[in-house]
C-alpha positions as CSV (number, residue, x, y, z in Angstrom):
1,M,28.4,-3.5,-7.7
2,A,30.0,-3.7,-11.0
3,G,31.6,-6.7,-12.6
4,D,32.0,-9.9,-11.1
5,G,30.8,-8.4,-7.7
6,E,27.1,-7.9,-9.5
7,F,27.0,-11.4,-10.7
8,D,28.2,-12.8,-7.5
9,F,25.7,-10.9,-5.6
10,I,22.9,-12.2,-8.0
11,R,24.0,-15.8,-7.6
12,T,24.7,-15.9,-3.9
13,R,22.1,-13.6,-2.6
14,L,19.2,-13.1,-5.1
15,L,18.9,-16.5,-6.6
16,P,17.8,-18.1,-3.3
17,L,14.9,-15.5,-3.4
18,T,13.6,-17.4,-6.5
19,E,12.5,-20.3,-4.3
20,G,13.2,-22.3,-7.4
21,D,10.2,-20.8,-9.4
22,P,10.5,-21.9,-13.0
23,A,9.4,-18.6,-14.1
24,A,12.7,-17.2,-13.0
25,L,14.8,-19.3,-15.4
26,G,17.4,-19.4,-12.7
27,L,18.1,-15.5,-13.0
28,R,20.1,-16.6,-16.2
29,D,18.3,-14.7,-18.7
30,D,17.3,-10.9,-18.8
31,A,13.6,-11.6,-18.5
32,A,11.2,-14.2,-17.0
33,L,8.7,-16.6,-18.4
34,L,5.3,-16.5,-16.5
35,R,2.2,-18.4,-17.6
36,P,-1.0,-17.4,-15.8
37,E,-3.4,-20.2,-14.6
38,P,-6.2,-21.0,-16.9
39,G,-8.9,-18.4,-16.9
40,H,-7.1,-16.1,-15.0
41,E,-5.4,-12.6,-16.1
42,I,-2.2,-11.1,-14.9
43,V,-2.3,-7.9,-12.7
44,L,0.9,-6.0,-12.5
45,A,1.8,-3.1,-10.2
46,C,5.2,-1.3,-10.1
47,D,6.2,1.4,-7.6
48,S,9.6,2.9,-6.8
49,L,10.8,3.8,-3.4
50,V,13.6,6.4,-2.8
51,A,15.5,6.9,0.4
52,G,14.5,10.2,2.0
53,V,11.2,10.0,0.1
54,H,9.4,6.9,0.8
55,F,11.5,5.6,3.8
56,L,13.8,7.4,6.1
57,D,17.5,7.6,5.4
58,G,18.3,5.9,8.7
59,D,15.7,3.1,8.4
60,A,17.2,-0.3,9.1
61,P,17.2,-2.9,6.3
62,A,14.3,-4.9,7.6
63,V,12.1,-1.7,7.5
64,V,13.2,-0.9,4.1
65,A,12.7,-4.5,3.0
66,A,9.1,-4.5,4.4
67,R,8.0,-1.4,3.0
68,A,9.4,-2.1,-0.5
69,L,7.3,-5.3,-0.8
70,R,4.3,-4.5,1.4
71,T,3.3,-1.2,0.1
72,N,3.5,-2.6,-3.4
73,L,1.4,-5.7,-2.3
74,S,-1.2,-3.3,-1.2
75,D,-1.8,-2.2,-4.9
76,L,-2.7,-5.7,-5.8
77,A,-5.1,-5.8,-2.8
78,A,-7.0,-3.0,-4.1
79,M,-7.5,-4.9,-7.4
80,G,-8.6,-8.1,-5.7
81,A,-5.6,-9.9,-7.0
82,R,-3.7,-12.8,-5.5
83,P,0.0,-12.2,-5.4
84,R,2.3,-14.6,-7.3
85,A,5.7,-13.3,-7.7
86,Y,7.7,-10.1,-8.1
87,L,10.6,-8.4,-9.9
88,S,13.0,-6.1,-8.1
89,A,15.4,-3.4,-9.6
90,I,17.8,-1.9,-7.0
91,A,20.2,1.0,-7.4
92,W,22.8,0.8,-4.5
93,P,24.7,3.8,-3.3
94,E,28.5,3.3,-2.4
95,A,27.8,4.3,1.1
96,L,25.6,1.0,1.8
97,D,28.2,-1.8,2.3
98,A,28.0,-5.4,1.9
99,P,26.6,-6.4,5.4
100,W,23.8,-3.9,4.8
101,R,22.9,-5.5,1.6
102,T,22.9,-8.8,3.0
103,A,20.7,-7.7,5.8
104,F,18.3,-6.3,3.3
105,V,18.2,-9.4,1.1
106,D,17.7,-11.5,4.3
107,A,14.8,-9.3,5.3
108,L,13.4,-9.6,1.9
109,H,13.4,-13.5,2.0
110,V,11.6,-13.2,5.2
111,E,9.0,-10.8,3.8
112,Q,8.3,-12.6,0.4
113,R,7.8,-16.1,2.4
114,A,5.0,-14.5,4.6
115,F,3.3,-13.5,1.3
116,G,3.9,-16.6,-0.7
117,L,6.0,-14.8,-3.1
118,A,9.3,-15.7,-5.2
119,L,11.6,-13.3,-7.0
120,I,11.5,-14.0,-10.8
121,G,13.8,-11.2,-12.2
122,G,15.1,-7.7,-12.2
123,D,18.2,-5.6,-12.2
124,T,20.9,-4.3,-9.7
125,T,23.1,-1.2,-10.3
126,S,25.1,1.4,-8.5
127,T,24.2,4.9,-8.0
128,P,25.7,8.1,-6.6
129,G,22.3,9.1,-5.5
130,P,20.1,7.6,-2.6
131,L,19.2,4.0,-2.4
132,T,16.4,3.5,-4.9
133,L,14.1,0.4,-5.1
134,S,11.6,-0.5,-7.9
135,M,9.4,-3.4,-7.1
136,T,7.1,-4.9,-10.0
137,L,4.5,-7.1,-8.2
138,V,2.8,-9.9,-10.3
139,G,-0.8,-11.1,-9.2
140,E,-3.6,-13.0,-10.8
141,V,-7.4,-12.6,-10.7
142,Q,-10.0,-14.9,-12.6
143,T,-10.9,-12.9,-15.9
144,G,-12.9,-10.3,-15.7
145,T,-13.0,-9.9,-11.9
146,A,-10.3,-7.3,-11.1
147,I,-11.6,-4.3,-9.1
148,Q,-10.7,-1.0,-10.7
149,R,-11.3,2.5,-9.7
150,S,-13.5,3.6,-12.3
151,G,-16.7,1.6,-11.3
152,A,-18.4,3.8,-8.7
153,V,-21.9,5.1,-9.4
154,Q,-24.2,7.5,-7.7
155,G,-25.8,6.0,-4.7
156,D,-22.9,3.5,-3.9
157,E,-21.6,3.8,-0.3
158,V,-18.0,4.4,0.6
159,W,-16.3,2.2,2.9
160,V,-12.7,2.0,4.5
161,S,-10.9,-0.9,6.1
162,G,-9.0,-0.5,9.6
163,V,-8.1,2.8,10.9
164,I,-6.8,6.0,9.4
165,G,-4.1,8.2,10.5
166,D,-1.8,5.6,12.2
167,G,0.6,5.5,9.2
168,Y,1.1,9.4,9.4
169,L,1.7,9.2,13.1
170,G,4.1,6.3,12.8
171,L,6.0,8.1,10.3
172,Q,6.4,11.0,12.7
173,A,7.4,8.8,15.6
174,A,10.1,7.3,13.4
175,R,11.3,10.7,12.6
176,G,11.4,11.6,16.2
177,D,10.6,15.3,15.5
178,R,7.0,15.6,17.1
179,P,7.2,15.9,20.8
180,D,3.3,16.4,20.8
181,L,2.7,12.9,20.1
182,P,1.7,10.9,23.0
183,G,4.1,8.2,24.1
184,A,6.4,6.1,21.8
185,L,3.5,5.1,19.6
186,P,4.4,1.7,19.2
187,G,1.5,0.6,17.3
188,S,1.5,3.5,14.9
189,L,5.3,3.0,14.4
190,A,4.6,-0.5,13.3
191,R,2.1,0.6,10.9
192,Y,4.8,2.9,9.2
193,Q,7.5,0.3,9.6
194,A,5.6,-2.7,8.2
195,P,2.1,-1.7,6.6
196,E,-0.4,-4.6,6.3
197,P,-1.6,-5.0,2.8
198,R,-5.3,-6.0,2.8
199,L,-4.8,-9.0,0.4
200,G,-7.7,-11.2,1.9
201,L,-10.1,-8.3,2.0
202,G,-9.4,-7.4,-1.5
203,Q,-9.9,-10.7,-2.8
204,A,-13.2,-11.0,-0.9
205,L,-14.5,-7.7,-2.3
206,R,-14.1,-9.1,-6.1
207,G,-17.8,-9.1,-7.5
208,L,-18.9,-6.9,-4.5
209,A,-17.0,-3.6,-4.6
210,S,-17.7,-1.4,-7.6
211,A,-14.4,0.5,-7.3
212,A,-11.3,0.1,-4.7
213,I,-8.0,1.8,-4.2
214,D,-5.5,1.6,-1.4
215,V,-4.9,4.6,0.8
216,S,-1.4,5.6,0.2
217,D,-1.4,9.1,-0.6
218,G,-4.0,10.1,1.9
219,L,-7.8,9.2,2.5
220,L,-9.1,12.5,0.8
221,A,-6.8,12.3,-2.1
222,D,-7.2,8.7,-2.7
223,A,-11.1,9.1,-2.6
224,G,-10.6,11.7,-5.3
225,H,-8.7,9.2,-7.4
226,I,-11.7,7.2,-7.2
227,A,-14.0,10.0,-8.0
228,T,-11.8,11.2,-11.0
229,A,-11.8,7.7,-12.6
230,S,-15.5,7.1,-11.9
231,G,-16.7,10.5,-13.0
232,C,-18.5,11.0,-9.9
233,G,-18.4,12.8,-6.4
234,L,-17.3,11.1,-3.2
235,V,-18.8,12.9,0.0
236,I,-16.8,11.6,3.2
237,D,-18.0,12.3,6.8
238,P,-14.9,13.1,8.6
239,E,-16.6,12.2,11.8
240,A,-17.3,8.7,10.6
241,V,-13.8,8.0,9.6
242,P,-12.2,5.3,12.1
243,V,-9.2,6.2,14.2
244,S,-7.2,4.2,16.7
245,A,-7.0,4.9,20.4
246,T,-3.3,6.4,19.6
247,A,-4.9,8.6,17.2
248,T,-7.6,9.7,19.5
249,A,-5.2,10.6,22.3
250,W,-3.2,12.7,19.7
251,L,-6.4,14.4,18.5
252,G,-7.0,15.1,22.3
253,S,-3.7,16.8,22.7
254,G,-4.2,19.3,19.8
255,G,-3.7,17.3,16.7
256,E,-6.3,18.0,13.8
257,L,-8.4,15.4,12.1
258,A,-7.7,17.1,8.8
259,T,-4.1,16.0,9.2
260,L,-4.9,12.5,9.7
261,L,-7.3,12.3,6.8
262,T,-4.7,13.6,4.3
263,G,-1.4,12.4,5.8
264,G,-1.2,9.1,3.7
265,D,0.8,5.9,4.4
266,D,-2.1,3.8,5.8
267,Y,-2.5,1.3,3.1
268,E,-6.0,0.5,4.0
269,L,-8.7,-0.2,1.5
270,L,-11.0,2.5,0.4
271,F,-14.0,1.0,-1.7
272,T,-17.6,1.6,-2.8
273,V,-20.3,-0.9,-2.9
274,P,-23.9,-0.7,-4.1
275,A,-26.2,0.2,-1.2
276,A,-28.1,-3.0,-1.6
277,C,-25.0,-4.9,-0.7
278,R,-24.3,-3.4,2.6
279,D,-25.4,-6.6,4.4
280,R,-22.7,-8.5,2.6
281,V,-20.1,-6.0,3.6
282,E,-21.3,-6.0,7.3
283,A,-21.0,-9.7,7.0
284,L,-17.3,-9.5,5.8
285,A,-16.8,-7.2,8.8
286,R,-18.0,-9.7,11.2
287,H,-16.3,-12.8,10.0
288,G,-13.1,-11.0,8.5
289,D,-9.8,-10.0,10.2
290,V,-10.2,-6.4,9.7
291,A,-12.7,-3.8,10.7
292,L,-14.9,-2.0,8.0
293,T,-16.6,1.3,8.5
294,R,-19.1,3.0,6.2
295,I,-17.8,6.7,5.7
296,G,-19.6,8.2,2.9
297,V,-21.8,8.2,-0.2
298,V,-21.1,8.7,-4.0
299,Q,-23.0,11.4,-5.5
300,T,-23.2,13.3,-8.7
301,G,-20.5,16.0,-9.0
302,E,-16.7,15.8,-9.2
303,G,-13.9,15.1,-6.8
304,A,-14.0,14.2,-3.0
305,V,-15.0,16.5,-0.3
306,L,-15.2,16.1,3.7
307,R,-18.6,17.1,4.8
308,H,-19.6,17.2,8.5
309,R,-23.0,15.9,9.4
310,D,-24.3,19.3,9.9
311,G,-23.4,20.3,6.4
312,R,-20.1,22.2,7.0
313,L,-17.2,21.3,4.7
314,M,-13.9,20.4,6.0
315,Q,-11.4,22.3,3.9
316,P,-7.7,21.1,4.5
317,G,-4.8,22.7,3.0
318,K,-3.9,19.8,0.9
319,A,-5.7,16.6,0.0
320,G,-2.7,14.2,0.3
321,F,0.9,13.6,-0.6
322,T,2.1,14.3,-4.2
323,H,5.5,13.8,-5.8
324,F,5.3,16.9,-7.9
């Protein structure tokens, strides 16, 4: 990717991804110029994805593109932001030839259009190591309305969107190394390959949720992040956590619920709301496009725990995924 090849790639493959957004400056400069709408703040989220860590080495370009954008968009959703643009830094290994790179960029174009995004800058380089992608997502919220992790207080209720566990099961299906998983798990596989960032829900929760996070590392681990940031304790009822029919079948075949609650890759929203606002959340669930389930409460204390209704604690061997 060095020399003229790099700049040809930028001109022919990446420039069309700008969709003519003036903030990109035609990708002629080393930075972009972005102006927020009046009365709005910029929300920035940056994540790196490494082959063999965040996606499988053999994943198709379309899967890599979908995960690269969607998992980062999920961070914007958790803060209630409206996506606006993104920057990408890509380190290409020599083993990925021009057709693979072209297929990836084409898939990225499809993905960004689905979410109303444009590329406004970034970098490309080569690497002797694995494919590494870094995406910086740019969003906007009205000034003072961003949802943070630090607002939960004692007495708040804990809610989650969608179902939990299908991301983990989808990853196992993609690996093909779990013969105990029932069937081909097409629904769960899709949850791994193209997770759905809950952008509409996140924006609807502005002014309602006291704290929020997306479930990427695992439900228990991410509940713990809210607890730490808010200086409180979260108590989750494991029997209340929603799971899909596929996950129910897997549990019936000997799978453990604790595995689903710590597996990660769900990209659902975990959020807290004052108990007095329960009716408003239930109204969102009735009229929105994703189910919402009350799964716990905020109490005094530290960290997050899984407590059965009879008082027994579920104590998994780990809370979720960590990089270190």
